[in-house]
PyMOL Python script that loads the backbone (N, CA, C, O; Angstrom):
from pymol import cmd

cmd.read_pdbstr("""\
ATOM      1  N   MET A   1     -17.166  -2.718  -1.063  1.00  0.00           N
ATOM      2  CA  MET A   1     -16.607  -3.737  -0.197  1.00  0.00           C
ATOM      3  C   MET A   1     -16.318  -4.966  -1.040  1.00  0.00           C
ATOM      4  O   MET A   1     -17.207  -5.475  -1.723  1.00  0.00           O
ATOM      5  N   PRO A   2     -15.081  -5.449  -0.998  1.00  0.00           N
ATOM      6  CA  PRO A   2     -14.765  -6.616  -1.837  1.00  0.00           C
ATOM      7  C   PRO A   2     -15.500  -7.854  -1.343  1.00  0.00           C
ATOM      8  O   PRO A   2     -15.712  -8.046  -0.146  1.00  0.00           O
ATOM      9  N   ARG A   3     -15.866  -8.653  -2.271  1.00  0.00           N
ATOM     10  CA  ARG A   3     -16.557  -9.884  -1.911  1.00  0.00           C
ATOM     11  C   ARG A   3     -15.534 -10.923  -1.470  1.00  0.00           C
ATOM     12  O   ARG A   3     -14.409 -10.939  -1.970  1.00  0.00           O
ATOM     13  N   PRO A   4     -15.914 -11.780  -0.549  1.00  0.00           N
ATOM     14  CA  PRO A   4     -14.966 -12.814  -0.104  1.00  0.00           C
ATOM     15  C   PRO A   4     -14.750 -13.836  -1.218  1.00  0.00           C
ATOM     16  O   PRO A   4     -15.623 -14.048  -2.060  1.00  0.00           O
ATOM     17  N   PRO A   5     -13.579 -14.462  -1.211  1.00  0.00           N
ATOM     18  CA  PRO A   5     -13.336 -15.470  -2.247  1.00  0.00           C
ATOM     19  C   PRO A   5     -14.305 -16.634  -2.068  1.00  0.00           C
ATOM     20  O   PRO A   5     -14.706 -16.950  -0.948  1.00  0.00           O
ATOM     21  N   PRO A   6     -14.671 -17.262  -3.162  1.00  0.00           N
ATOM     22  CA  PRO A   6     -15.596 -18.389  -3.046  1.00  0.00           C
ATOM     23  C   PRO A   6     -14.951 -19.536  -2.280  1.00  0.00           C
ATOM     24  O   PRO A   6     -13.742 -19.756  -2.344  1.00  0.00           O
ATOM     25  N   VAL A   7     -15.789 -20.248  -1.562  1.00  0.00           N
ATOM     26  CA  VAL A   7     -15.300 -21.405  -0.815  1.00  0.00           C
ATOM     27  C   VAL A   7     -15.219 -22.574  -1.786  1.00  0.00           C
ATOM     28  O   VAL A   7     -16.229 -23.008  -2.341  1.00  0.00           O
ATOM     29  N   LEU A   8     -14.024 -23.068  -1.981  1.00  0.00           N
ATOM     30  CA  LEU A   8     -13.832 -24.162  -2.939  1.00  0.00           C
ATOM     31  C   LEU A   8     -13.645 -25.506  -2.251  1.00  0.00           C
ATOM     32  O   LEU A   8     -13.679 -26.553  -2.897  1.00  0.00           O
ATOM     33  N   PHE A   9     -13.445 -25.472  -0.935  1.00  0.00           N
ATOM     34  CA  PHE A   9     -13.249 -26.716  -0.196  1.00  0.00           C
ATOM     35  C   PHE A   9     -14.511 -27.539  -0.280  1.00  0.00           C
ATOM     36  O   PHE A   9     -15.579 -26.950  -0.113  1.00  0.00           O
ATOM     37  N   PRO A  10     -14.507 -28.800  -0.515  1.00  0.00           N
ATOM     38  CA  PRO A  10     -13.345 -29.651  -0.682  1.00  0.00           C
ATOM     39  C   PRO A  10     -12.870 -29.754  -2.127  1.00  0.00           C
ATOM     40  O   PRO A  10     -12.066 -30.627  -2.453  1.00  0.00           O
ATOM     41  N   LEU A  11     -13.351 -28.884  -2.983  1.00  0.00           N
ATOM     42  CA  LEU A  11     -12.925 -28.917  -4.380  1.00  0.00           C
ATOM     43  C   LEU A  11     -11.551 -28.290  -4.542  1.00  0.00           C
ATOM     44  O   LEU A  11     -11.201 -27.352  -3.825  1.00  0.00           O
ATOM     45  N   THR A  12     -10.785 -28.799  -5.470  1.00  0.00           N
ATOM     46  CA  THR A  12      -9.549 -28.134  -5.852  1.00  0.00           C
ATOM     47  C   THR A  12      -9.893 -27.146  -6.957  1.00  0.00           C
ATOM     48  O   THR A  12     -10.995 -27.177  -7.505  1.00  0.00           O
ATOM     49  N   MET A  13      -8.952 -26.274  -7.280  1.00  0.00           N
ATOM     50  CA  MET A  13      -9.220 -25.313  -8.345  1.00  0.00           C
ATOM     51  C   MET A  13      -9.537 -26.027  -9.660  1.00  0.00           C
ATOM     52  O   MET A  13     -10.368 -25.554 -10.436  1.00  0.00           O
ATOM     53  N   ALA A  14      -8.900 -27.132  -9.909  1.00  0.00           N
ATOM     54  CA  ALA A  14      -9.139 -27.863 -11.156  1.00  0.00           C
ATOM     55  C   ALA A  14     -10.564 -28.404 -11.203  1.00  0.00           C
ATOM     56  O   ALA A  14     -11.142 -28.546 -12.281  1.00  0.00           O
ATOM     57  N   GLU A  15     -11.130 -28.707 -10.034  1.00  0.00           N
ATOM     58  CA  GLU A  15     -12.479 -29.251  -9.979  1.00  0.00           C
ATOM     59  C   GLU A  15     -13.552 -28.160  -9.880  1.00  0.00           C
ATOM     60  O   GLU A  15     -14.735 -28.436 -10.080  1.00  0.00           O
ATOM     61  N   ALA A  16     -13.149 -26.941  -9.578  1.00  0.00           N
ATOM     62  CA  ALA A  16     -14.096 -25.844  -9.419  1.00  0.00           C
ATOM     63  C   ALA A  16     -14.652 -25.425 -10.776  1.00  0.00           C
ATOM     64  O   ALA A  16     -14.041 -25.661 -11.818  1.00  0.00           O
ATOM     65  N   SER A  17     -15.813 -24.805 -10.736  1.00  0.00           N
ATOM     66  CA  SER A  17     -16.411 -24.334 -11.982  1.00  0.00           C
ATOM     67  C   SER A  17     -15.614 -23.133 -12.497  1.00  0.00           C
ATOM     68  O   SER A  17     -14.931 -22.465 -11.722  1.00  0.00           O
ATOM     69  N   PRO A  18     -15.698 -22.861 -13.784  1.00  0.00           N
ATOM     70  CA  PRO A  18     -14.998 -21.692 -14.315  1.00  0.00           C
ATOM     71  C   PRO A  18     -15.417 -20.393 -13.610  1.00  0.00           C
ATOM     72  O   PRO A  18     -14.587 -19.513 -13.384  1.00  0.00           O
ATOM     73  N   THR A  19     -16.682 -20.280 -13.270  1.00  0.00           N
ATOM     74  CA  THR A  19     -17.156 -19.086 -12.572  1.00  0.00           C
ATOM     75  C   THR A  19     -16.497 -18.956 -11.205  1.00  0.00           C
ATOM     76  O   THR A  19     -16.081 -17.863 -10.820  1.00  0.00           O
ATOM     77  N   ASP A  20     -16.397 -20.066 -10.467  1.00  0.00           N
ATOM     78  CA  ASP A  20     -15.741 -20.033  -9.155  1.00  0.00           C
ATOM     79  C   ASP A  20     -14.269 -19.666  -9.291  1.00  0.00           C
ATOM     80  O   ASP A  20     -13.735 -18.921  -8.469  1.00  0.00           O
ATOM     81  N   ARG A  21     -13.616 -20.181 -10.319  1.00  0.00           N
ATOM     82  CA  ARG A  21     -12.198 -19.855 -10.518  1.00  0.00           C
ATOM     83  C   ARG A  21     -12.027 -18.377 -10.858  1.00  0.00           C
ATOM     84  O   ARG A  21     -11.095 -17.730 -10.379  1.00  0.00           O
ATOM     85  N   ILE A  22     -12.921 -17.846 -11.681  1.00  0.00           N
ATOM     86  CA  ILE A  22     -12.858 -16.418 -12.021  1.00  0.00           C
ATOM     87  C   ILE A  22     -13.109 -15.577 -10.770  1.00  0.00           C
ATOM     88  O   ILE A  22     -12.398 -14.602 -10.529  1.00  0.00           O
ATOM     89  N   ASP A  23     -14.117 -15.947  -9.968  1.00  0.00           N
ATOM     90  CA  ASP A  23     -14.401 -15.213  -8.733  1.00  0.00           C
ATOM     91  C   ASP A  23     -13.205 -15.248  -7.779  1.00  0.00           C
ATOM     92  O   ASP A  23     -12.882 -14.240  -7.150  1.00  0.00           O
ATOM     93  N   ALA A  24     -12.556 -16.395  -7.672  1.00  0.00           N
ATOM     94  CA  ALA A  24     -11.378 -16.509  -6.802  1.00  0.00           C
ATOM     95  C   ALA A  24     -10.245 -15.626  -7.327  1.00  0.00           C
ATOM     96  O   ALA A  24      -9.549 -14.979  -6.545  1.00  0.00           O
ATOM     97  N   ALA A  25     -10.061 -15.599  -8.631  1.00  0.00           N
ATOM     98  CA  ALA A  25      -9.010 -14.762  -9.221  1.00  0.00           C
ATOM     99  C   ALA A  25      -9.312 -13.282  -8.989  1.00  0.00           C
ATOM    100  O   ALA A  25      -8.412 -12.510  -8.656  1.00  0.00           O
ATOM    101  N   LEU A  26     -10.561 -12.886  -9.162  1.00  0.00           N
ATOM    102  CA  LEU A  26     -10.945 -11.488  -8.916  1.00  0.00           C
ATOM    103  C   LEU A  26     -10.717 -11.102  -7.455  1.00  0.00           C
ATOM    104  O   LEU A  26     -10.266  -9.992  -7.170  1.00  0.00           O
ATOM    105  N   ALA A  27     -11.024 -12.003  -6.541  1.00  0.00           N
ATOM    106  CA  ALA A  27     -10.809 -11.732  -5.116  1.00  0.00           C
ATOM    107  C   ALA A  27      -9.318 -11.544  -4.830  1.00  0.00           C
ATOM    108  O   ALA A  27      -8.936 -10.665  -4.057  1.00  0.00           O
ATOM    109  N   ARG A  28      -8.479 -12.373  -5.456  1.00  0.00           N
ATOM    110  CA  ARG A  28      -7.024 -12.222  -5.257  1.00  0.00           C
ATOM    111  C   ARG A  28      -6.538 -10.887  -5.812  1.00  0.00           C
ATOM    112  O   ARG A  28      -5.707 -10.222  -5.193  1.00  0.00           O
ATOM    113  N   ILE A  29      -7.046 -10.499  -6.960  1.00  0.00           N
ATOM    114  CA  ILE A  29      -6.658  -9.220  -7.569  1.00  0.00           C
ATOM    115  C   ILE A  29      -7.098  -8.063  -6.678  1.00  0.00           C
ATOM    116  O   ILE A  29      -6.334  -7.124  -6.457  1.00  0.00           O
ATOM    117  N   GLU A  30      -8.324  -8.125  -6.168  1.00  0.00           N
ATOM    118  CA  GLU A  30      -8.829  -7.059  -5.298  1.00  0.00           C
ATOM    119  C   GLU A  30      -7.991  -6.945  -4.025  1.00  0.00           C
ATOM    120  O   GLU A  30      -7.704  -5.836  -3.574  1.00  0.00           O
ATOM    121  N   ARG A  31      -7.596  -8.076  -3.444  1.00  0.00           N
ATOM    122  CA  ARG A  31      -6.747  -8.043  -2.240  1.00  0.00           C
ATOM    123  C   ARG A  31      -5.393  -7.435  -2.567  1.00  0.00           C
ATOM    124  O   ARG A  31      -4.857  -6.658  -1.777  1.00  0.00           O
ATOM    125  N   ALA A  32      -4.838  -7.774  -3.711  1.00  0.00           N
ATOM    126  CA  ALA A  32      -3.538  -7.218  -4.111  1.00  0.00           C
ATOM    127  C   ALA A  32      -3.632  -5.705  -4.302  1.00  0.00           C
ATOM    128  O   ALA A  32      -2.718  -4.975  -3.920  1.00  0.00           O
ATOM    129  N   ILE A  33      -4.717  -5.239  -4.884  1.00  0.00           N
ATOM    130  CA  ILE A  33      -4.913  -3.798  -5.090  1.00  0.00           C
ATOM    131  C   ILE A  33      -4.997  -3.090  -3.745  1.00  0.00           C
ATOM    132  O   ILE A  33      -4.374  -2.045  -3.553  1.00  0.00           O
ATOM    133  N   GLN A  34      -5.762  -3.649  -2.814  1.00  0.00           N
ATOM    134  CA  GLN A  34      -5.888  -3.038  -1.493  1.00  0.00           C
ATOM    135  C   GLN A  34      -4.547  -2.982  -0.775  1.00  0.00           C
ATOM    136  O   GLN A  34      -4.219  -1.979  -0.141  1.00  0.00           O
ATOM    137  N   THR A  35      -3.778  -4.048  -0.873  1.00  0.00           N
ATOM    138  CA  THR A  35      -2.461  -4.081  -0.240  1.00  0.00           C
ATOM    139  C   THR A  35      -1.561  -3.013  -0.836  1.00  0.00           C
ATOM    140  O   THR A  35      -0.848  -2.319  -0.111  1.00  0.00           O
ATOM    141  N   ARG A  36      -1.592  -2.883  -2.138  1.00  0.00           N
ATOM    142  CA  ARG A  36      -0.760  -1.872  -2.805  1.00  0.00           C
ATOM    143  C   ARG A  36      -1.195  -0.462  -2.423  1.00  0.00           C
ATOM    144  O   ARG A  36      -0.353   0.409  -2.204  1.00  0.00           O
ATOM    145  N   GLU A  37      -2.502  -0.233  -2.343  1.00  0.00           N
ATOM    146  CA  GLU A  37      -3.002   1.091  -1.955  1.00  0.00           C
ATOM    147  C   GLU A  37      -2.555   1.447  -0.548  1.00  0.00           C
ATOM    148  O   GLU A  37      -2.168   2.588  -0.294  1.00  0.00           O
ATOM    149  N   ARG A  38      -2.603   0.477   0.381  1.00  0.00           N
ATOM    150  CA  ARG A  38      -2.139   0.731   1.750  1.00  0.00           C
ATOM    151  C   ARG A  38      -0.659   1.049   1.750  1.00  0.00           C
ATOM    152  O   ARG A  38      -0.224   1.974   2.436  1.00  0.00           O
ATOM    153  N   SER A  39       0.127   0.292   0.987  1.00  0.00           N
ATOM    154  CA  SER A  39       1.569   0.524   0.914  1.00  0.00           C
ATOM    155  C   SER A  39       1.869   1.910   0.349  1.00  0.00           C
ATOM    156  O   SER A  39       2.739   2.618   0.854  1.00  0.00           O
ATOM    157  N   THR A  40       1.149   2.288  -0.693  1.00  0.00           N
ATOM    158  CA  THR A  40       1.357   3.598  -1.313  1.00  0.00           C
ATOM    159  C   THR A  40       1.011   4.705  -0.331  1.00  0.00           C
ATOM    160  O   THR A  40       1.740   5.691  -0.227  1.00  0.00           O
ATOM    161  N   SER A  41      -0.086   4.554   0.385  1.00  0.00           N
ATOM    162  CA  SER A  41      -0.505   5.556   1.361  1.00  0.00           C
ATOM    163  C   SER A  41       0.537   5.690   2.476  1.00  0.00           C
ATOM    164  O   SER A  41       0.886   6.805   2.865  1.00  0.00           O
ATOM    165  N   GLU A  42       1.029   4.577   2.983  1.00  0.00           N
ATOM    166  CA  GLU A  42       2.044   4.608   4.031  1.00  0.00           C
ATOM    167  C   GLU A  42       3.331   5.255   3.522  1.00  0.00           C
ATOM    168  O   GLU A  42       3.970   6.017   4.248  1.00  0.00           O
ATOM    169  N   LEU A  43       3.707   4.963   2.304  1.00  0.00           N
ATOM    170  CA  LEU A  43       4.918   5.545   1.723  1.00  0.00           C
ATOM    171  C   LEU A  43       4.765   7.057   1.575  1.00  0.00           C
ATOM    172  O   LEU A  43       5.707   7.803   1.842  1.00  0.00           O
ATOM    173  N   LYS A  44       3.596   7.510   1.157  1.00  0.00           N
ATOM    174  CA  LYS A  44       3.354   8.953   1.033  1.00  0.00           C
ATOM    175  C   LYS A  44       3.473   9.640   2.394  1.00  0.00           C
ATOM    176  O   LYS A  44       4.046  10.724   2.497  1.00  0.00           O
ATOM    177  N   GLN A  45       2.934   9.010   3.432  1.00  0.00           N
ATOM    178  CA  GLN A  45       3.016   9.584   4.773  1.00  0.00           C
ATOM    179  C   GLN A  45       4.470   9.656   5.240  1.00  0.00           C
ATOM    180  O   GLN A  45       4.896  10.670   5.794  1.00  0.00           O
ATOM    181  N   ARG A  46       5.214   8.602   5.021  1.00  0.00           N
ATOM    182  CA  ARG A  46       6.629   8.595   5.404  1.00  0.00           C
ATOM    183  C   ARG A  46       7.404   9.657   4.641  1.00  0.00           C
ATOM    184  O   ARG A  46       8.261  10.332   5.210  1.00  0.00           O
ATOM    185  N   HIS A  47       7.108   9.808   3.359  1.00  0.00           N
ATOM    186  CA  HIS A  47       7.785  10.803   2.534  1.00  0.00           C
ATOM    187  C   HIS A  47       7.515  12.212   3.059  1.00  0.00           C
ATOM    188  O   HIS A  47       8.433  13.024   3.166  1.00  0.00           O
ATOM    189  N   GLU A  48       6.259  12.499   3.384  1.00  0.00           N
ATOM    190  CA  GLU A  48       5.910  13.825   3.897  1.00  0.00           C
ATOM    191  C   GLU A  48       6.597  14.092   5.232  1.00  0.00           C
ATOM    192  O   GLU A  48       7.071  15.203   5.466  1.00  0.00           O
ATOM    193  N   ALA A  49       6.659  13.092   6.113  1.00  0.00           N
ATOM    194  CA  ALA A  49       7.324  13.268   7.407  1.00  0.00           C
ATOM    195  C   ALA A  49       8.821  13.522   7.202  1.00  0.00           C
ATOM    196  O   ALA A  49       9.398  14.395   7.851  1.00  0.00           O
ATOM    197  N   LEU A  50       9.438  12.771   6.315  1.00  0.00           N
ATOM    198  CA  LEU A  50      10.862  12.956   6.037  1.00  0.00           C
ATOM    199  C   LEU A  50      11.109  14.322   5.408  1.00  0.00           C
ATOM    200  O   LEU A  50      12.082  14.997   5.744  1.00  0.00           O
ATOM    201  N   ARG A  51      10.251  14.721   4.519  1.00  0.00           N
ATOM    202  CA  ARG A  51      10.393  16.025   3.874  1.00  0.00           C
ATOM    203  C   ARG A  51      10.332  17.147   4.914  1.00  0.00           C
ATOM    204  O   ARG A  51      11.102  18.104   4.841  1.00  0.00           O
ATOM    205  N   ALA A  52       9.426  17.030   5.870  1.00  0.00           N
ATOM    206  CA  ALA A  52       9.304  18.035   6.927  1.00  0.00           C
ATOM    207  C   ALA A  52      10.574  18.071   7.785  1.00  0.00           C
ATOM    208  O   ALA A  52      11.070  19.144   8.126  1.00  0.00           O
ATOM    209  N   ARG A  53      11.091  16.891   8.129  1.00  0.00           N
ATOM    210  CA  ARG A  53      12.316  16.835   8.950  1.00  0.00           C
ATOM    211  C   ARG A  53      13.509  17.421   8.211  1.00  0.00           C
ATOM    212  O   ARG A  53      14.324  18.123   8.810  1.00  0.00           O
ATOM    213  N   VAL A  54      13.618  17.145   6.932  1.00  0.00           N
ATOM    214  CA  VAL A  54      14.718  17.704   6.140  1.00  0.00           C
ATOM    215  C   VAL A  54      14.578  19.222   6.059  1.00  0.00           C
ATOM    216  O   VAL A  54      15.570  19.944   6.148  1.00  0.00           O
ATOM    217  N   GLY A  55      13.363  19.699   5.891  1.00  0.00           N
ATOM    218  CA  GLY A  55      13.119  21.139   5.861  1.00  0.00           C
ATOM    219  C   GLY A  55      13.533  21.800   7.166  1.00  0.00           C
ATOM    220  O   GLY A  55      14.128  22.877   7.164  1.00  0.00           O
ATOM    221  N   GLU A  56      13.218  21.151   8.279  1.00  0.00           N
ATOM    222  CA  GLU A  56      13.621  21.680   9.588  1.00  0.00           C
ATOM    223  C   GLU A  56      15.145  21.701   9.728  1.00  0.00           C
ATOM    224  O   GLU A  56      15.713  22.669  10.234  1.00  0.00           O
ATOM    225  N   ALA A  57      15.790  20.646   9.285  1.00  0.00           N
ATOM    226  CA  ALA A  57      17.251  20.578   9.376  1.00  0.00           C
ATOM    227  C   ALA A  57      17.900  21.665   8.522  1.00  0.00           C
ATOM    228  O   ALA A  57      18.869  22.294   8.947  1.00  0.00           O
ATOM    229  N   ILE A  58      17.377  21.884   7.339  1.00  0.00           N
ATOM    230  CA  ILE A  58      17.929  22.925   6.458  1.00  0.00           C
ATOM    231  C   ILE A  58      17.715  24.303   7.083  1.00  0.00           C
ATOM    232  O   ILE A  58      18.603  25.154   7.028  1.00  0.00           O
ATOM    233  N   ALA A  59      16.548  24.526   7.672  1.00  0.00           N
ATOM    234  CA  ALA A  59      16.278  25.805   8.325  1.00  0.00           C
ATOM    235  C   ALA A  59      17.245  26.018   9.494  1.00  0.00           C
ATOM    236  O   ALA A  59      17.727  27.132   9.699  1.00  0.00           O
ATOM    237  N   ALA A  60      17.530  24.969  10.256  1.00  0.00           N
ATOM    238  CA  ALA A  60      18.469  25.084  11.377  1.00  0.00           C
ATOM    239  C   ALA A  60      19.869  25.408  10.863  1.00  0.00           C
ATOM    240  O   ALA A  60      20.570  26.238  11.443  1.00  0.00           O
ATOM    241  N   LEU A  61      20.274  24.756   9.783  1.00  0.00           N
ATOM    242  CA  LEU A  61      21.593  25.045   9.204  1.00  0.00           C
ATOM    243  C   LEU A  61      21.667  26.481   8.678  1.00  0.00           C
ATOM    244  O   LEU A  61      22.677  27.161   8.860  1.00  0.00           O
ATOM    245  N   ASP A  62      20.604  26.933   8.034  1.00  0.00           N
ATOM    246  CA  ASP A  62      20.557  28.313   7.552  1.00  0.00           C
ATOM    247  C   ASP A  62      20.679  29.295   8.717  1.00  0.00           C
ATOM    248  O   ASP A  62      21.367  30.310   8.614  1.00  0.00           O
ATOM    249  N   SER A  63      20.009  28.986   9.816  1.00  0.00           N
ATOM    250  CA  SER A  63      20.055  29.849  10.992  1.00  0.00           C
ATOM    251  C   SER A  63      21.466  29.922  11.573  1.00  0.00           C
ATOM    252  O   SER A  63      21.940  30.988  11.966  1.00  0.00           O
ATOM    253  N   LEU A  64      22.124  28.760  11.619  1.00  0.00           N
ATOM    254  CA  LEU A  64      23.513  28.723  12.115  1.00  0.00           C
ATOM    255  C   LEU A  64      24.432  29.535  11.192  1.00  0.00           C
ATOM    256  O   LEU A  64      25.301  30.279  11.647  1.00  0.00           O
ATOM    257  N   GLY A  65      24.217  29.370   9.914  1.00  0.00           N
ATOM    258  CA  GLY A  65      25.033  30.095   8.945  1.00  0.00           C
ATOM    259  C   GLY A  65      24.846  31.603   9.056  1.00  0.00           C
ATOM    260  O   GLY A  65      25.806  32.363   8.923  1.00  0.00           O
ATOM    261  N   ALA A  66      23.609  32.037   9.300  1.00  0.00           N
ATOM    262  CA  ALA A  66      23.306  33.462   9.415  1.00  0.00           C
ATOM    263  C   ALA A  66      23.961  34.058  10.667  1.00  0.00           C
ATOM    264  O   ALA A  66      24.425  35.198  10.657  1.00  0.00           O
ATOM    265  N   ARG A  67      23.989  33.269  11.738  1.00  0.00           N
ATOM    266  CA  ARG A  67      24.587  33.765  12.985  1.00  0.00           C
ATOM    267  C   ARG A  67      26.101  33.824  12.898  1.00  0.00           C
ATOM    268  O   ARG A  67      26.732  34.720  13.458  1.00  0.00           O
ATOM    269  N   ASN A  68      26.676  32.865  12.194  1.00  0.00           N
ATOM    270  CA  ASN A  68      28.140  32.782  12.119  1.00  0.00           C
ATOM    271  C   ASN A  68      28.711  33.460  10.889  1.00  0.00           C
ATOM    272  O   ASN A  68      29.927  33.601  10.766  1.00  0.00           O
ATOM    273  N   GLY A  69      27.887  33.861  10.021  1.00  0.00           N
ATOM    274  CA  GLY A  69      28.380  34.357   8.761  1.00  0.00           C
ATOM    275  C   GLY A  69      28.437  35.808   8.704  1.00  0.00           C
ATOM    276  O   GLY A  69      28.839  36.371   7.686  1.00  0.00           O
TER     277      GLY A  69
END
""", "prot")
cmd.dss("prot")
cmd.show_as("cartoon", "prot")
cmd.util.cbc("prot")
cmd.orient("prot")
C-alpha cells in the first residue's frame, strides 16, 4: 500500500526538509505508476474485447462466403 505524501503545509517545498521532499517525490512516482498500470489494464481489456468482436465479424463473413460461394 503506497504511503500518503507527507503533509508539507504550511511549509513550501523549498522550506521542507530533504527527506520530506524525497518522500513527496516518491509518493508522486508511486501514484503515476498506479495510474499507468490502471491505464494499461483497461487498454488490454479493450483490446481483447475488440479482438473478439473482429473475430466474430470475420466468422460471419466466412459463413456468408461459404453459403454464397
